[in-house]
C-alpha positions in Angstrom: -11.6 -13.1 -10.9 -8.1 -11.5 -10.8 -6.2 -10.5 -13.5 -2.8 -10.9 -13.9 -2.4 -7.3 -15.1 -4.2 -6.4 -12.0 -2.0 -7.8 -9.9 1.0 -6.1 -10.5 -1.0 -3.0 -9.4 -1.3 -4.5 -6.2 1.4 -4.2 -3.7 2.9 -5.9 -0.7 3.9 -3.8 2.8 7.8 -4.4 1.1 6.7 -2.9 -2.2 4.6 -0.2 -1.1 7.6 1.1 1.5 9.7 1.0 -1.2 7.4 2.8 -3.2 7.1 5.8 -0.4 10.4 5.2 1.0 9.5 4.6 4.2 10.4 1.4 6.4 8.2 -1.6 6.3 6.8 -1.6 9.5 6.0 1.9 9.4 3.7 1.0 6.8 2.3 -1.8 8.3 1.3 0.2 11.1 0.1 3.0 9.3 -2.2 0.6 7.5 -3.1 -0.8 10.9 -4.3 2.9 11.7 -6.0 3.3 8.9 -3.6 6.4 8.0 -3.1 4.7 4.4 -5.3 3.0 2.2 -4.6 -0.4 2.3 -6.7 -4.0 2.8 -5.8 -7.2 4.2 -5.6 -10.3 2.1 -5.5 -13.1 5.0 -2.7 -11.8 7.2 -1.1 -9.5 4.9 -1.7 -6.0 4.2 -2.0 -5.3 0.4 -2.0 -1.8 -1.0 -3.2 -0.5 -4.6 -0.4 1.2 -6.4 -2.4 4.1 -7.7 -4.3 5.0 -4.0 -1.0 5.1 -2.6 0.2 7.4 -5.4 -3.0 9.4 -4.6 -2.5 9.2 -1.1 1.3 10.1 -1.1 0.6 13.3 -3.3 -2.2 14.2 -1.0 -0.1 14.1 1.9 2.9 16.5 0.5 0.4 19.5 0.6 
């Protein structure tokens, strides 16, 4: 069961792009290639906020 508080930690591609300051198509392309942590929900990509933040911190090294 998905709790509403968990859903605010799950972002769509536009929200992930805003968080990472990237174009939404760049985020989708990176998700398809497996370059960023993502999962499919139906036909749409979804992203866990904390996983993206960890990924972005590790990419900056």
